MARKOLFI-36263 format. One line per 5 residues: number of its first residue (from 1); their letters; for each residue x, y, z of N, C-alpha, C, CB. Coordinates in steps of 0.2 Angstrom, whole numbers, plus 5000, padded with zeros to 4 digits. Glycine has a CB too. Layout:
! residues N
NUM) a) X:Y:Z:X:Y:Z:X:Y:Z:X:Y:Z; ... $
! end
This chain:
! residues 180
1) msrrr) 4899:5082:5062:4906:5083:5065:4907:5077:5070:4906:5090:5068; 4913:5076:5070:4915:5070:5075:4916:5073:5082:4922:5067:5073; 4918:5069:5087:4919:5071:5094:4924:5076:5094:4920:5065:5098; 4929:5075:5090:4935:5080:5089:4932:5086:5086:4941:5077:5086; 4933:5092:5089:4931:5098:5087:4934:5100:5080:4932:5104:5092 $
6) nhper) 4929:5102:5075:4931:5104:5069:4934:5099:5064:4936:5110:5069; 4933:5093:5066:4935:5087:5061:4929:5084:5058:4939:5082:5065; 4928:5083:5052:4923:5080:5049:4923:5073:5051:4923:5081:5041; 4917:5070:5051:4916:5063:5053:4919:5059:5047:4909:5061:5054; 4923:5054:5049:4926:5049:5044:4921:5043:5043:4933:5047:5045 $
11) rstrr) 4920:5042:5036:4916:5036:5035:4921:5030:5034:4912:5037:5028; 4919:5024:5037:4923:5018:5037:4923:5016:5029:4920:5013:5042; 4928:5013:5027:4929:5010:5021:4927:5002:5021:4936:5011:5018; 4926:5000:5027:4925:4993:5028:4917:4991:5026:4926:4991:5036; 4916:4985:5024:4910:4983:5022:4905:4982:5028:4910:4976:5018 $
16) pgwdy) 4900:4986:5029:4896:4985:5035:4893:4978:5036:4889:4990:5034; 4894:4976:5042:4892:4970:5045:4896:4964:5043:4885:4968:5042; 4902:4965:5040:4907:4960:5038:4911:4959:5044:4911:4962:5032; 4912:4953:5046:4917:4951:5051:4924:4950:5048:4915:4944:5055; 4928:4954:5049:4935:4954:5046:4940:4949:5050:4938:4961:5046 $
21) tspga) 4937:4945:5054:4941:4940:5057:4939:4933:5053:4940:4939:5065; 4934:4934:5049:4931:4928:5045:4937:4925:5041:4925:4930:5041; 4937:4918:5040:4942:4915:5036:4940:4917:5028:4941:4908:5036; 4946:4918:5025:4945:4920:5018:4951:4925:5016:4939:4924:5017; 4951:4927:5010:4956:4931:5007:4954:4938:5006:4959:4928:5000 $
26) yyvti) 4959:4943:5008:4957:4950:5008:4963:4953:5004:4957:4953:5015; 4961:4958:4999:4966:4962:4996:4967:4968:4999:4964:4962:4988; 4973:4971:5001:4973:4977:5004:4978:4982:5000:4976:4976:5011; 4977:4988:5001:4981:4993:4998:4983:4998:5004:4978:4997:4992; 4989:4999:5005:4991:5004:5011:4995:5009:5007:4995:5000:5016 $
31) nvegr) 4993:5016:5008:4996:5021:5005:5000:5025:5010:4991:5026:5002; 5006:5028:5007:5010:5032:5011:5007:5039:5011:5017:5033:5007; 5007:5042:5017:5004:5049:5018:5007:5054:5013:5006:5051:5025; 5002:5057:5009:5004:5062:5004:5007:5059:4998:5010:5067:5007; 5006:5052:4998:5009:5048:4992:5016:5050:4990:5004:5050:4986 $
36) lpcfg) 5020:5051:4995:5027:5052:4994:5031:5046:4992:5031:5055:5000; 5035:5046:4987:5038:5040:4984:5044:5038:4988:5041:5041:4977; 5043:5035:4994:5048:5034:4999:5052:5027:4998:5045:5034:5006; 5049:5022:4994:5051:5015:4994:5055:5013:4988:5045:5011:4995; 5056:5018:4984:5060:5016:4978:5057:5019:4971:5061:5009:4977 $
41) rvvdg) 5059:5016:4966:5056:5019:4959:5055:5013:4955:5061:5024:4956; 5051:5014:4949:5050:5009:4944:5054:5011:4938:5042:5009:4942; 5058:5006:4936:5063:5007:4931:5062:5001:4926:5071:5006:4933; 5060:5003:4920:5059:4998:4915:5054:4993:4917:5065:4994:4913; 5049:4995:4920:5043:4991:4922:5044:4986:4928:5041:4987:4916 $
46) vmdrs) 5050:4988:4931:5052:4983:4937:5053:4988:4943:5058:4979:4936; 5050:4986:4949:5051:4990:4955:5058:4989:4958:5046:4988:4960; 5061:4995:4958:5068:4995:4961:5067:4998:4968:5073:4999:4957; 5067:4994:4973:5066:4996:4980:5072:4999:4983:5064:4990:4984; 5071:5005:4986:5076:5008:4990:5077:5004:4997:5074:5015:4992 $
51) paget) 5082:5006:5001:5083:5002:5007:5076:5003:5012:5089:5006:5011; 5073:5009:5011:5067:5009:5015:5062:5004:5012:5064:5016:5014; 5061:5003:5005:5057:4999:5002:5058:4992:5004:5057:4999:4995; 5065:4990:5004:5067:4983:5007:5065:4982:5014:5075:4982:5006; 5065:4987:5018:5063:4987:5025:5056:4985:5026:5065:4993:5029 $
56) iaraw) 5052:4989:5022:5045:4988:5022:5043:4981:5019:5041:4993:5017; 5046:4979:5014:5044:4972:5011:5046:4967:5017:5049:4970:5005; 5052:4967:5020:5053:4962:5025:5049:4963:5031:5061:4964:5028; 5047:4969:5033:5042:4970:5038:5035:4966:5037:5041:4977:5040; 5033:4967:5031:5027:4964:5028:5027:4956:5029:5025:4966:5021 $
61) elnge) 5033:4953:5027:5034:4946:5028:5034:4944:5035:5040:4944:5024; 5038:4948:5039:5038:4946:5046:5031:4947:5050:5043:4950:5049; 5027:4952:5048:5021:4953:5051:5016:4947:5050:5018:4959:5048; 5017:4944:5044:5013:4938:5043:5015:4932:5048:5014:4935:5036; 5021:4932:5050:5023:4927:5055:5021:4928:5062:5031:4926:5055 $
66) rypev) 5019:4934:5063:5016:4935:5070:5009:4932:5071:5016:4943:5071; 5006:4930:5066:4999:4928:5067:4998:4921:5064:4994:4933:5063; 4998:4916:5068:4998:4909:5065:4991:4908:5061:4998:4904:5071; 4986:4911:5062:4980:4910:5058:4980:4914:5051:4974:4913:5062; 4986:4917:5049:4986:4921:5043:4992:4919:5039:4988:4929:5045 $
71) tldaf) 4991:4919:5032:4996:4918:5027:4996:4924:5023:4994:4911:5023; 5002:4926:5021:5002:4932:5017:5004:4929:5010:5008:4937:5019; 5000:4931:5005:5001:4929:4998:5004:4934:4994:4993:4927:4995; 5003:4935:4988:5006:4940:4984:5006:4947:4987:5003:4940:4977; 5012:4950:4986:5012:4957:4988:5017:4961:4984:5013:4958:4996 $
76) ivmpd) 5017:4967:4984:5022:4972:4981:5022:4978:4984:5020:4973:4973; 5028:4980:4985:5030:4987:4988:5031:4991:4982:5036:4987:4993; 5027:4997:4981:5028:5001:4976:5031:5008:4979:5021:5003:4972; 5033:5013:4975:5036:5019:4977:5032:5022:4983:5037:5024:4972; 5025:5022:4982:5021:5026:4987:5016:5022:4990:5019:5032:4984 $
81) hlhgi) 5016:5015:4990:5010:5011:4992:5012:5004:4992:5004:5012:4989; 5008:5000:4996:5009:4993:4996:5003:4989:4994:5012:4990:5003; 5003:4984:4990:4997:4980:4989:4999:4973:4991:4996:4979:4981; 4994:4970:4995:4995:4963:4997:4989:4959:4998:4999:4963:5004; 4990:4953:4998:4984:4948:4999:4985:4945:5006:4983:4943:4993 $
86) viirr) 4980:4945:5010:4981:4942:5017:4975:4937:5017:4979:4948:5023; 4977:4931:5019:4973:4925:5019:4972:4923:5026:4975:4919:5015; 4966:4924:5029:4964:4921:5036:4962:4914:5035:4959:4926:5039; 4965:4910:5038:4964:4903:5038:4959:4900:5043:4970:4899:5038; 4959:4903:5048:4954:4901:5053:4952:4907:5058:4957:4895:5058 $
91) rggkg) 4946:4906:5060:4943:4911:5065:4946:4910:5072:4935:4910:5066; 4946:4916:5075:4949:4915:5082:4955:4920:5083:4951:4908:5084; 4958:4922:5078:4964:4927:5078:4962:4934:5078:4968:4925:5072; 4966:4938:5077:4965:4945:5077:4962:4948:5071:4972:4949:5078; 4962:4945:5066:4959:4947:5060:4963:4952:5056:4952:4950:5062 $
96) lirvv) 4960:4954:5050:4963:4958:5045:4965:4965:5048:4959:4959:5039; 4960:4968:5051:4962:4975:5053:4968:4975:5058:4955:4978:5057; 4968:4970:5063:4974:4970:5067:4980:4969:5064:4973:4965:5073; 4980:4964:5059:4986:4963:5055:4989:4969:5051:4985:4957:5050; 4985:4973:5048:4987:4979:5045:4989:4984:5050:4981:4981:5040 $
101) qsfks) 4985:4985:5055:4987:4990:5060:4994:4989:5063:4981:4990:5066; 4995:4983:5065:5002:4981:5068:5007:4982:5063:5002:4974:5070; 5006:4981:5056:5011:4982:5051:5012:4989:5051:5009:4979:5044; 5007:4993:5050:5008:5001:5050:5011:5004:5056:5001:5004:5049; 5010:5001:5062:5013:5004:5068:5020:5002:5068:5009:5001:5074 $
106) itdrt) 5022:4996:5067:5029:4994:5067:5033:4998:5062:5030:4986:5066; 5030:4998:5055:5034:5001:5050:5035:5009:5051:5031:4999:5043; 5030:5012:5054:5030:5019:5055:5035:5020:5060:5023:5022:5058; 5036:5017:5065:5041:5018:5070:5048:5016:5067:5040:5013:5077; 5049:5011:5064:5055:5009:5061:5057:5014:5056:5055:5002:5057 $
111) ytsca) 5053:5016:5051:5054:5021:5046:5057:5028:5050:5049:5023:5042; 5053:5030:5055:5054:5036:5058:5061:5036:5062:5049:5038:5063; 5063:5031:5065:5069:5030:5068:5075:5030:5063:5069:5023:5072; 5074:5026:5057:5079:5026:5052:5080:5033:5049:5077:5021:5047; 5075:5037:5048:5075:5044:5045:5079:5048:5050:5068:5046:5044 $
116) engwf) 5077:5048:5057:5081:5052:5062:5088:5050:5062:5078:5050:5069; 5090:5044:5060:5097:5042:5060:5100:5044:5053:5098:5035:5062; 5096:5047:5049:5099:5048:5042:5099:5043:5037:5106:5051:5043; 5096:5037:5038:5097:5031:5034:5091:5031:5029:5096:5025:5038; 5085:5034:5030:5080:5035:5026:5078:5043:5025:5074:5031:5028 $
121) pridg) 5075:5045:5019:5073:5052:5019:5068:5053:5024:5070:5053:5012; 5069:5060:5027:5064:5062:5032:5057:5063:5029:5067:5068:5035; 5052:5062:5033:5045:5064:5031:5042:5068:5037:5041:5058:5030; 5037:5072:5035:5034:5076:5040:5028:5072:5042:5031:5083:5037; 5027:5071:5049:5022:5067:5051:5023:5059:5051:5015:5069:5048 $
126) rlwqr) 5017:5056:5050:5017:5049:5050:5019:5046:5043:5010:5046:5052; 5021:5040:5043:5022:5037:5036:5016:5035:5032:5026:5030:5037; 5011:5032:5035:5005:5029:5032:4999:5034:5032:5004:5023:5034; 4995:5034:5027:4988:5037:5027:4984:5033:5032:4985:5037:5020; 4980:5037:5035:4975:5034:5040:4971:5028:5036:4970:5039:5043 $
131) sfhdh) 4970:5023:5040:4966:5017:5037:4969:5014:5031:4959:5020:5035; 4966:5010:5027:4968:5007:5022:4962:5004:5017:4973:5000:5024; 4964:5003:5011:4958:5000:5007:4958:4993:5007:4960:5003:4999; 4952:4990:5007:4952:4982:5006:4947:4980:5002:4951:4980:5013; 4948:4974:4999:4943:4971:4995:4942:4963:4997:4945:4971:4987 $
136) ivrda) 4936:4961:4999:4935:4954:5001:4935:4950:4994:4928:4954:5005; 4940:4946:4994:4941:4941:4988:4935:4936:4988:4948:4938:4988; 4932:4936:4982:4925:4933:4981:4927:4925:4980:4921:4936:4976; 4932:4924:4976:4932:4917:4973:4939:4916:4970:4927:4915:4968; 4941:4910:4968:4947:4909:4965:4949:4913:4959:4948:4901:4963 $
141) tdldr) 4944:4914:4955:4945:4919:4949:4947:4926:4951:4938:4919:4945; 4943:4928:4956:4945:4935:4959:4952:4935:4962:4940:4937:4964; 4954:4930:4965:4961:4929:4968:4966:4929:4963:4961:4923:4972; 4965:4926:4957:4970:4925:4952:4970:4932:4948:4968:4920:4947; 4965:4936:4948:4964:4942:4945:4969:4947:4949:4957:4945:4944 $
146) irhyi) 4968:4947:4955:4971:4951:4960:4979:4950:4960:4968:4951:4967; 4980:4943:4960:4988:4941:4960:4991:4944:4953:4988:4934:4960; 4987:4944:4948:4990:4946:4941:4991:4954:4942:4985:4944:4935; 4986:4957:4945:4986:4965:4946:4992:4967:4950:4979:4967:4949; 4993:4963:4955:4999:4965:4959:5006:4964:4955:4999:4960:4966 $
151) eanpa) 5006:4958:4952:5012:4956:4948:5013:4962:4942:5012:4949:4945; 5008:4964:4939:5009:4969:4934:5009:4976:4936:5003:4968:4929; 5008:4977:4942:5008:4984:4945:5014:4989:4943:5007:4984:4952; 5020:4986:4943:5026:4991:4941:5025:4993:4934:5032:4987:4942; 5023:4988:4929:5023:4989:4922:5017:4995:4921:5022:4983:4918 $
156) rweak) 5012:4994:4924:5006:4999:4924:5008:5006:4926:5000:4996:4927; 5012:5006:4932:5015:5012:4935:5019:5016:4930:5019:5010:4941; 5023:5012:4926:5028:5015:4922:5024:5018:4916:5033:5011:4919; 5019:5014:4913:5015:5016:4907:5011:5022:4909:5010:5010:4905; 5008:5022:4915:5005:5029:4917:5009:5035:4917:5001:5028:4924 $
161) riaae) 5015:5034:4920:5020:5039:4920:5022:5041:4913:5027:5037:4924; 5023:5037:4909:5025:5039:4902:5019:5042:4898:5027:5033:4898; 5013:5040:4899:5007:5043:4897:5006:5050:4899:5001:5039:4898; 5007:5051:4906:5007:5058:4909:5012:5062:4906:5007:5057:4916; 5018:5060:4905:5023:5064:4902:5021:5066:4895:5030:5061:4902 $
166) ndldh) 5018:5061:4891:5016:5063:4884:5011:5068:4884:5014:5056:4881; 5006:5067:4889:5000:5072:4889:5003:5079:4891:4995:5070:4895; 5008:5079:4895:5011:5086:4897:5014:5089:4890:5016:5085:4902; 5018:5085:4887:5021:5087:4881:5016:5089:4876:5026:5081:4878; 5011:5085:4875:5005:5087:4870:5002:5093:4872:5000:5081:4870 $
171) aannr) 5001:5094:4879:4997:5100:4881:5002:5106:4880:4996:5100:4888; 5008:5106:4881:5013:5111:4880:5014:5113:4873:5020:5109:4883; 5014:5108:4868:5014:5109:4861:5008:5113:4859:5015:5103:4857; 5002:5111:4861:4996:5114:4859:4995:5121:4862:4990:5110:4862; 4999:5123:4867:4999:5130:4869:5005:5134:4866:4999:5130:4877 $
176) gypss) 5008:5131:4861:5014:5135:4858:5020:5135:4862:5012:5142:4857; 5020:5131:4868:5027:5130:4872:5031:5125:4869:5025:5129:4879; 5037:5125:4869:5042:5120:4867:5041:5114:4872:5049:5122:4866; 5041:5108:4869:5042:5102:4874:5049:5101:4876:5039:5096:4870; 5050:5098:4882:5056:5097:4884:5059:5091:4881:5056:5097:4892 $
! end
């Protein structure tokens, strides 16, 4: 148990012993709390961002400008998450964790304020899940693979949605229920 009563200890998803201020490329995924589709929808394999999704995309771009040692590479805002590549060019800055934390903090406040004013859908609690997923990019081949993954993400999203609908139809048919 953690210091906070009745809360299980959270294991870090970071690589033990790795210095996340080290120069290199990092692939990150940041998920919306509860995986709520706040940022738009995928239509015909293309991400159609809502005003909230546009705001998140712009905030990601601006966040990179706050850190002179950082370059933001490929990214995509999906309905319920963001994928992005963060390149740290030199040691001495705040590092990956600070870049992501500041993005999450700024966008959480912005989203909440816009929701309170009726511009974005309301959510209960915070916008983002605690922490984020990261992958230390190993080499140019890995970087190219991740860029392709990011670019193809909307098409994969839609393919998974269609497959899930087909699975539901198939399951309903196998139980004697009419499909919709």
